[in-house]
N, C-alpha and C positions, 0 to 999 in steps of 0.2 A: 376687760370693761362690760359694764352692764349697761342695758338700756332698758328705760322702763316706761311703759305706758301709762299716761296720767289721762284718762280718758274721761273722768269727772271734772277735768279743768275749766271747761266751758261753765259750769255752776257758779263761777267766780263772776260770770256776767251779772248776777243778780245782786250781791254785797255791795265765636262760638257758631254756628250755621247748623240748625236743629229742626219735625213733626208737623202738626197744622196749627195755626195761630196767627198772632199778627206778623205781619211780613219782617223780614230781619230780626225776629226775636228768636228766642232757643227753641221753639216749637215751630219751625219753620220748613215746609218741605222743600222750598225752592233752593236751598243750599247756597244762597247768594253770600254768605258770610257773615261774620261777627260783626254788628253795627252797633256802637254804643248811642243811645238815645238821648235826649235830654235829660237831665234829672228831675226839672220841675216838671216836666210832665207827668210823672210817675210820684210826686210828692215827697221828693227828696232834694236836700238843700245842695245847689250846685256849689256855693260859698263853703260849706263845711266840707263837701268833697276835695275842692280844690286846696284846701287847708290840710285835709288828710294826705292827699298828694306829695305836698311838700314836706311833711311829717315823715312819710314813709321814707323818701328819698334821703333826707338828712340826717333822722334820728332811729331809722329801725333798720338797720343793715341786715338782721336776720330775717326780714321777710321776703321770700320769693316771690309770692304772688298774693293780691287780695282782690276779688271781684264781687259785685254787688249787683244782685237782679232783683227787680220788681215789676210784677205784673209780667213774667216771662220775658222782660227786656233787658238786656245789661246796661245799666247806667253808670258804672264805674269798673275800671280795669287798670290795676297797677302791677307791671311786671318788671321786676329788677333789671336794672341794667346788665347785658350779658347774658339774659335768659330771653325764651321766646314764649308766646303762649302755649304752644304744643310741648314745650319741654318737659320730658318726663321726669315726675317726681315719686320718690319713694312716699306712699301714704299710710305706710304701717296698719294699724288697727282701723284705718277707714275700710280696709279691705274687710272686715268682718261684716259691715253692713253692705257691702256689694254680694258677699256669699248670702246673706239674708235676702236680699233682692231676687239674687237668682233661685232661690227657694219658692218665692212667689211667682215668677216665672215658670217653673216647673209646674206648678200647681195650674197657672192659668192655660198651660199647654196639655193638661190632662196627663201628665208625667208622674206626677206625685197626687195621692188622695186627700192626705190629711198630715198635720203635723203631729199627731196623737201616735202616729207609728212608732213601734218600740225598736231599741237598737239591734237586738237580734233579729228582727226582721229585714233589717238594712244591712248589717255588717255581719258576715259568717264568723268572723272573730269575737263576736260579742256572744256568741251562742256555744263558742268552745270552753274546754276546760281552763282554769285559772282565773276567771273573771268573778269577782264577787257577786253574790245571789242578788244584790240590787240591780246589777245591770240589767236584768232580764225586763225590770218596770221602767228601766228610764225611757224616755220618749224623746222622740227629735225637739218637740217644744222645750224639755227641761234643758236640753244643750242651746238652744236659741235664746231662752232668758237666763244662761249662765247658772242654772239652778241643778246641774246633774246631780250634786252631792259628791263628786269624786274630790278626792284630796289633789291638791295641785302640783304637789312635789317640786317646789322651789320655783312653781310659777307664779309667787305670791305679787299681788297687785299689778299683774300683767308684767312681771319680768320678761324680757325678751331674750335673756342669754341663754338659757335652757333652749328655747324653741331656736334661734338662729344658728347656735354654736354646738349645741351637744346633739340635738335631734337629727341634722342631717348625718349624722355618724353612729345614730343609734337605731333600735328596731321602734320607730315611733308609734306605731299602731300597737304593739304589744306593751309598751310603756303607757299609752293613753288608756287602755282597756283593762289594765290590770292595776290601774291605783287602786289604793284603799278608798272605801266610800265611808266619809265622816258625816254625811247628812242624809237624810231621805231624799229620794228625787223629788224635784220641786218644791222643796221646802227651804233652801237656804242659798242667796245669793253669793257664789264665790267665782270672781272675774277669772276666765282661765283662758290662755290659748290653745291648749289642748283639745278642750272641748269644741273649739270653734273649727280646729283642723277636723275632728271627727263629724261635723255637719259637712264640711267639704268633701271628705272621702266617702262618707256614706249617701252624699246626693250623687255624686260623679258614679259609684257602684249603680245606682239605681238607674242612671241616665246612660250607663254602659259607655262612657267617654269622663277623660279629666275635666272637671269643673271649669277649667281655663277655656277648653274647647267649646263646651256648650254656651259659656260666656261671650265667646267671640261671635257665635252664629246666632244667638237668641236674645243677647241684650247689647252687645257693643256695637254690631252692624246695624240695627235698626235705630239706634242713638246718632250712628254716624262717627263713632268712636273707631278710628283707624289704627292710632298710634298707642301702644300699650305693652306692658311687659308683666308676666306674671310667672315667674321661676316656680318649678316643681320641687317639691319635697319627697325625696325617696319616691318619686314617679307619680305622686299625686298631687293636685293643687294646693298649695298652702293657704290653708283657711284663716290664719289669723294675722297674716300679712304678707310681704313680697310684692304685692301690686304695686306698680308704677302707672302714673295717670298724668296727663296735662291738666292745667287748671281749667282750661275751659270746658275739657271733659268731665271733669269733677262737677262744675256748674250745670251741664247736661245732666247728670246723675242727680244732682239736687232737684232740679225741674222736674224731673221723672218722679221723683218722691213727692214733690210739691203736689203734683197732679193726680196723687193716687196711682201712680203706675200706668197711667194713660200716656199714649205717644202717638203721635200722628193720626189720632182721632179714633184710637184702637187701645184696649186693654191688653197693655204688654207685660204687667203685673197683676196677680188676682188682686182684685180691690179690695176684698174683704181680708186677705191677709194683708195687704199694705196697711190698710187702718189698725188691724191688730199689732203690727210690727212696729209702728211709730206711736203707740199709745203707752202709758205707763201701766203694764202689767206688774212690774216689781216696784214697789215703793219703799220698801225696806231694804237698802242696800249694803246694811253693816255696819260695823264701826270702821270700815276702812274709806267709806264714803259717807262721812257726816255731813247732815243737814246743816246749813248755816245761814243765819239772817232769814231773808224772804225767800231763796233760792230754793226749789224742791228739786231735786234729780230724782229720775226715775228710770227705768230701763223694760225695752220691749223685744223686739225678736233681733237682737245684736244693733238696736240703735238706742241710744240714749235720749232720755226726755228732760225737759228743763221748764219749770214755772219760775217767774220772777225775773226773766230777762228786762222787763218792762211790765208796767201795770197793764193787765189785759192781755198780755201775750202767752202763749202757751208754743214752745217750740220743740223739734226733736233734731239730733244731730248725729253725724258719724265724727268719730274723733280718732287721731292717731298719735303716737308718741311724738314730743317736740314740737306739737303746735300745728296740728295737720286739723282742718276742721271743714267740714259741710254741714252749715246750718241753716234749717229750714222753718220758716215760721208760716204756717198754713192761712192763718186768719188774716196776715196782712200781706200775703203774696210775695214774702221775701226770702231769697237765697245769697247766703253769704259764703265764699269761699277763701279760705284763708290756708296758705303753705309758708312753712318756715323752715329755716335750717335748725335743727335739733342742737342745743347745746349737749354734746357728748357727755358731759360730767354730770351734768343736772337738766334731762329733758323737761322734768316737771318745772322747772323755772321758765324754759322756752315757751311750754303750753300756758303758763300763768301770764306771761307777758303778751301772747298772742290774744288770749281771750279778754285780758284786760284792754287790749287795744280795739278789740271789736266792741266791748262794752263802752267804751268812754268816748270813742270817735267815730264809729261807722252807725251804731244803733241810734245816737241821739241826732244824724242826719235824717233819719226817715219819720215822716209825719206820719200819724196816726189816720 
């Protein structure tokens, strides 16, 4: 069975106890708990949210969780019966955006100087024989923007089959670094799980520890995230997937991203990096991700960007196969988290259905 990441699905939208800030919000140091505030206080329709809750319970059995935060405050939380707010969910390619965040944390801590570093300066295997000559010029930034130039070797459009079934039993680093190069580094967008795994391994090597260990101490602990799972791939933190988090903890990450990497009154993620990571560095995504209607998809450093969600709204988001989304609209102080049971036979259908739900029932409830 093949599982495909459908990261561009949120483009269809256009055709928790946590830091310093408001008490009981998601950036509150007092750790008093996750409190849902009155939606009307934050320009959100209570009637629309009540109708949404009934719709989810009656007509959307695949939705595991749906959360809405505005102005740093939870105003809506739906958790499917039988699950809890901290139930761990596989977030699939949302993992990529967490890896990107950890790059920014490493920069903030002075452990990484620049994303202009070339692969041979980070991975000894990249300087060894057998790699294409172009590998010497590939930068960390090229991997972060999915523009390494590497052939994907079956990783087409984010297919997970090779990543989760083949590579645990194959020499993944050798395969990743010895792929043919089909485009000049930095020139062409080719969505690839293997490229993101190289980012995880390269950063872990630089830090002298598996990236999951760095995440535990430098990202998850400061955010108050205690329950999570991130299985390794051949001894290295899996960069393209495998991370499991609870819905409220995903909301914490979304709020961190909205706050440009600040948490508890201090910069947890380098602010300049965070701004670059969540802007549209890549605007030509190629024929696999066609631009339709008023929606405009783009890509930053392992984050998707979108215009056209609503007039005047610019957003960025993390996305995982089968309908896992963390959507952030900085100009309107909005964070939306959606977790879905992927349809194993058609995960793109699950992603599209969840994206449409957010577009048609969540976004209209929010006033400008």
